VOKE-970912 format. One record per atom (N, C-alpha, C, O): atom name; x negated, y negated, z. Coordinates in pm, whole numbers. Example, Ala and Ser with C-alpha at 12.3 -4.5 7.8 and 13.67 -1.06 7.14 Angstrom:
<recs>
 lumti      x      y      z
     N  -1319    569    780
    CA  -1230    450    780
     C  -1320    330    780
     O  -1424    332    846
     N  -1285    225    708
    CA  -1367    106    714
     C  -1290     -3    787
     O  -1341   -114    804
</recs>
This chain:
<recs>
 lumti      x      y      z
     N -11467  -9644  11012
    CA -11351  -9551  11019
     C -11409  -9421  10995
     O -11494  -9409  10907
     N -11373  -9327  11063
    CA -11406  -9187  11066
     C -11304  -9111  10985
     O -11185  -9135  11004
     N -11344  -9021  10895
    CA -11269  -8942  10822
     C -11286  -8795  10858
     O -11399  -8746  10855
     N -11174  -8717  10895
    CA -11183  -8580  10941
     C -11071  -8494  10866
     O -10967  -8546  10825
     N -11099  -8369  10853
    CA -10998  -8287  10781
     C -10883  -8246  10865
     O -10770  -8232  10816
     N -10910  -8228  10995
    CA -10796  -8195  11082
     C -10843  -8237  11229
     O -10962  -8239  11261
     N -10750  -8266  11305
    CA -10767  -8304  11442
     C -10804  -8193  11521
     O -10738  -8091  11508
     N -10912  -8196  11613
    CA -10937  -8078  11701
     C -10830  -8061  11790
     O -10799  -7944  11813
     N -10768  -8148  11845
    CA -10639  -8145  11929
     C -10534  -8228  11873
     O -10550  -8350  11870
     N -10420  -8169  11824
    CA -10325  -8253  11770
     C -10282  -8377  11850
     O -10261  -8367  11971
     N -10268  -8482  11791
    CA -10232  -8614  11853
     C -10321  -8656  11968
     O -10271  -8698  12072
     N -10436  -8646  11953
    CA -10535  -8701  12039
     C -10644  -8784  11986
     O -10701  -8744  11884
     N -10679  -8889  12038
    CA -10777  -8976  11990
     C -10912  -8891  11987
     O -10942  -8816  12080
     N -10995  -8907  11870
    CA -11117  -8829  11858
     C -11232  -8896  11948
     O -11335  -8833  11972
     N -11211  -9027  11997
    CA -11310  -9093  12076
     C -11289  -9084  12223
     O -11380  -9055  12301
     N -11162  -9111  12258
    CA -11138  -9126  12412
     C -11036  -9019  12454
     O -11024  -9003  12576
     N -10962  -8945  12375
    CA -10887  -8840  12404
     C -10753  -8880  12453
     O -10683  -8804  12519
     N -10716  -9007  12419
    CA -10583  -9055  12458
     C -10472  -9004  12372
     O -10495  -8991  12252
     N -10361  -8974  12417
    CA -10248  -8930  12347
     C -10194  -9026  12241
     O -10161  -9141  12269
     N -10184  -8972  12117
    CA -10129  -9059  12007
     C  -9995  -9018  11970
     O  -9974  -8898  11952
     N  -9900  -9107  11954
    CA  -9757  -9076  11936
     C  -9729  -9043  11775
     O  -9652  -8955  11735
     N  -9800  -9124  11699
    CA  -9768  -9109  11544
     C  -9875  -9184  11475
     O  -9937  -9278  11525
     N  -9895  -9131  11347
    CA -10001  -9204  11265
     C  -9937  -9346  11227
     O  -9816  -9368  11226
     N -10034  -9437  11196
    CA  -9989  -9573  11162
     C  -9947  -9565  11001
     O  -9872  -9651  10954
     N  -9993  -9470  10927
    CA  -9968  -9469  10794
     C  -9993  -9326  10741
     O -10076  -9250  10790
     N  -9907  -9295  10632
    CA  -9940  -9156  10570
     C  -9934  -9192  10426
     O  -9848  -9268  10381
     N -10024  -9138  10357
    CA -10025  -9149  10209
     C -10042  -8993  10154
     O -10115  -8907  10203
     N  -9963  -8982  10049
    CA  -9975  -8852   9983
     C -10064  -8864   9858
     O -10035  -8930   9759
     N -10177  -8790   9876
    CA -10276  -8797   9766
     C -10240  -8723   9636
     O -10273  -8764   9525
     N -10176  -8620   9657
    CA -10124  -8535   9543
     C -10004  -8441   9610
     O  -9959  -8458   9723
     N  -9968  -8353   9530
    CA  -9841  -8273   9573
     C  -9881  -8184   9688
     O  -9791  -8135   9756
     N -10006  -8158   9717
    CA -10055  -8063   9822
     C -10134  -8139   9944
     O -10159  -8080  10049
     N -10167  -8262   9923
    CA -10254  -8320  10034
     C -10189  -8448  10074
     O -10148  -8530   9991
     N -10181  -8466  10212
    CA -10134  -8582  10281
     C -10252  -8643  10363
     O -10328  -8567  10423
     N -10268  -8779  10367
    CA -10374  -8835  10440
     C -10307  -8931  10544
     O -10223  -9015  10513
     N -10352  -8910  10670
    CA -10293  -8992  10774
     C -10391  -9091  10835
     O -10507  -9057  10860
     N -10342  -9217  10860
    CA -10434  -9314  10921
     C -10394  -9321  11067
     O -10275  -9340  11093
     N -10479  -9309  11162
    CA -10457  -9314  11310
     C -10520  -9432  11365
     O -10624  -9476  11316
     N -10459  -9487  11468
    CA -10520  -9606  11534
     C -10493  -9594  11684
     O -10378  -9613  11725
     N -10585  -9565  11762
    CA -10583  -9566  11914
     C -10556  -9690  11977
     O -10644  -9776  11972
     N -10443  -9714  12039
    CA -10424  -9841  12105
     C -10497  -9849  12239
     O -10497  -9954  12303
     N -10558  -9742  12282
    CA -10635  -9758  12405
     C -10774  -9811  12387
     O -10819  -9905  12452
     N -10847  -9740  12287
    CA -10990  -9769  12263
     C -11012  -9845  12132
     O -11122  -9897  12115
     N -10916  -9856  12036
    CA -10928  -9928  11924
     C -10991  -9839  11803
     O -11016  -9890  11694
     N -11013  -9717  11829
    CA -11074  -9623  11725
     C -10971  -9605  11607
     O -10851  -9591  11631
     N -11019  -9605  11488
    CA -10943  -9581  11362
     C -11002  -9469  11302
     O -11123  -9468  11283
     N -10925  -9368  11269
    CA -10971  -9266  11198
     C -10867  -9207  11090
     O -10750  -9244  11097
     N -10901  -9129  11005
    CA -10815  -9062  10906
     C -10816  -8909  10932
     O -10915  -8854  10980
     N -10706  -8844  10899
    CA -10708  -8697  10898
     C -10622  -8669  10779
     O -10536  -8748  10739
     N -10649  -8544  10722
    CA -10579  -8501  10597
     C -10525  -8359  10631
     O -10575  -8291  10720
     N -10424  -8320  10558
    CA -10370  -8199  10567
     C -10335  -8145  10430
     O -10274  -8216  10350
     N -10371  -8023  10402
    CA -10330  -7959  10276
     C -10222  -7865  10283
     O -10227  -7772  10364
     N -10118  -7883  10202
    CA -10002  -7794  10203
     C -10020  -7699  10078
     O -10045  -7739   9964
     N -10005  -7566  10115
    CA -10021  -7472  10009
     C  -9886  -7414   9965
     O  -9821  -7347  10044
     N  -9846  -7438   9847
    CA  -9711  -7396   9797
     C  -9708  -7251   9786
     O  -9596  -7198   9786
     N  -9816  -7176   9776
    CA  -9810  -7034   9759
     C  -9788  -6961   9893
     O  -9782  -6839   9903
     N  -9777  -7046   9995
    CA  -9753  -6984  10142
     C  -9594  -6971  10147
     O  -9524  -7073  10150
     N  -9542  -6851  10148
    CA  -9396  -6847  10163
     C  -9347  -6876  10311
     O  -9403  -6840  10414
     N  -9234  -6948  10300
    CA  -9161  -6975  10430
     C  -9059  -6872  10462
     O  -8980  -6827  10379
     N  -9064  -6837  10581
    CA  -8956  -6740  10626
     C  -8820  -6805  10630
     O  -8808  -6919  10676
     N  -8717  -6736  10583
    CA  -8587  -6794  10578
     C  -8544  -6846  10710
     O  -8469  -6943  10705
     N  -8576  -6800  10823
    CA  -8516  -6856  10958
     C  -8588  -6979  10984
     O  -8529  -7066  11049
     N  -8713  -7000  10942
    CA  -8774  -7131  10950
     C  -8705  -7239  10878
     O  -8667  -7343  10933
     N  -8689  -7210  10745
    CA  -8618  -7304  10645
     C  -8479  -7330  10714
     O  -8442  -7448  10722
     N  -8401  -7233  10763
    CA  -8266  -7265  10805
     C  -8268  -7350  10923
     O  -8180  -7434  10940
     N  -8376  -7331  11015
    CA  -8377  -7411  11144
     C  -8412  -7557  11111
     O  -8347  -7648  11162
     N  -8509  -7580  11030
    CA  -8557  -7718  11000
     C  -8499  -7788  10879
     O  -8503  -7911  10871
     N  -8445  -7712  10787
    CA  -8386  -7772  10671
     C  -8247  -7717  10659
     O  -8227  -7618  10588
     N  -8150  -7774  10725
    CA  -8013  -7718  10722
     C  -7959  -7739  10580
     O  -8011  -7818  10501
     N  -7859  -7669  10554
    CA  -7792  -7668  10429
     C  -7729  -7814  10401
     O  -7631  -7850  10466
     N  -7776  -7881  10321
    CA  -7729  -8017  10289
     C  -7632  -8028  10174
     O  -7584  -8137  10143
     N  -7605  -7922  10113
    CA  -7512  -7919   9994
     C  -7369  -7940  10038
     O  -7318  -7873  10129
     N  -7309  -8030   9976
    CA  -7166  -8057  10004
     C  -7083  -8037   9892
     O  -7108  -8101   9790
     N  -6982  -7952   9894
    CA  -6900  -7919   9780
     C  -6782  -8034   9765
     O  -6700  -8026   9674
</recs>
């Protein structure tokens, strides 16, 4: 199994280039890092990728409003 920090092309197999729809598993290593397990159904390649989320990076309000609608119900 290969371990990489990020995919060169999102959602593509690192061996054959086939399109991947979703990771097989996601594990949160801590509050800032997620690890994804990918399995290519075309060539059988298994690999991991990880992403670090930085809480100090501010989100613009319009992005938050679009993807996280107000869920507060009075």
